[in-house]
N, C-alpha and C positions, 0 to 999 in steps of 0.2 A: 389896675393900671390908673395912672393919674391924668388929669385934664392936661398937664405939661406933656406927657408922653403922646397923647392924642393930638396935641398941636403939632408937635414935632413929626409925626407921621403924615399929618395933613400937609406940612410944609413940603415934605419929601414927595408926596403925592403931587402937590402943585408943580413942582420942579420937573418931575416925570412928564406930566401933562404938557408943560411947555416945550420939553424935548420932543414929545411925540408929535405935537402941532408942527414944529419945524421940519421933523422928519417926513410928516405926511405932505407939506407944502414942497419940499424937495424930491419927493417921490422916493425916498430911502427906505425900501421894503425891508431890507435886513435890519436896519436900526429900529423900525417899527415893531419887528418880531421881538427883538430883544428888550424893548421897553415895555412890551405888553406884558412880558414875565415878571418885571420890576413893578409894574402897575398891579398886577394881579396880588403880588406879595403884600404891597401897601394896603390894598383894599382888604385883604384877609386880616392884616394886623390891626387895622381900623375897625373891622367888624367885630374883633375880639375883645375890643375896649368897651368898658361900660360908660365911661364919660367922654364925651367929646363936646368940641365947641361948635355949636350949630351954625354960627356965622360964617366959620371958616368953611364948614361943609357946604354951605350955600354957594360960595365962591368956586369951590372945587367941582360941585356939581354942574355949574355953568360951563366950566371948562371941559368937563366929561361930555356934555351934550354937544358943545362945539366941536371937539375932537371926533366924535361918532359921526357927525354931519360930513366932516372932512373925509373920513374913513369910507363913509357910504358914497360919496362922490368919487373917490380914488378907486373903489370897487366897481362902480358902474362905468368908469373910464376904461378899466381893465377888460370888462365884459364888452364893452364896445368895440375895443382893439381886436379882441378875440374873434368877434364875429365878422368884423372886417377882414381879417386874415383868412378866415373859413370862406368868405365869399371870394375873396381873391384865389384861393386854392381851386375852388369850384370852377371859375372862370378860366383858370389855366389848362383844366382837364377838358372842358368843353363850354361853348358859348350857345346859349339858346336865343334864337332870333325869330322874327315872324316875317312872312312875306307879304307881297301887296294884297293876298286874299285872306290874310289873318291866320295862316296855318303855321303852326311851330316847327321850326327847323334847328336842328342841333349841329354845330360845327365842331368837330373834334380838335382839341387842343395838340399842338405838336411840341412835346416837352423833350428836350434834348438832355439825355442822362451821362454825358460824357465831358472830360475835362480836355480843354485845349491848351496846349503849351505853346508859348510863343517865346522866341529868342529875343 
C-alpha cells in the first residue's frame, strides 16, 4: 500500500469521526452503531498499511480521544437514567419512611393495572 492510500483512508476516518461526534451530540444511537462499523473497517484498513502519514494520524487520534470522551459521557448518562427509572419503580411498589422514633416503616404502593376508557 502507498502513502496516498493511507492518506485517503485517514481522510475517510476523519469524516466518520466528525459524523460520529455529531451523532453523539444529538444522541442518535442508531447512527452511532452504524458509524462504529465503518470506523472499525477504516481502522482495520489503516492497520494493514505499512506506510502512514504520522501528522494525519495525530489529528485523527485527537478526534478519537474526543469522541471516546463523548461516548463515555453518553453511557454515563444512560446509566444514570436507568438508575433513576429503577428507583422510581421501587418507589411505586413501596415507600420506606421513618417515624418520629427513627423506626423504618414501609408503605405499600397501590398500582392499578387496568385501563379506563372514557367517551
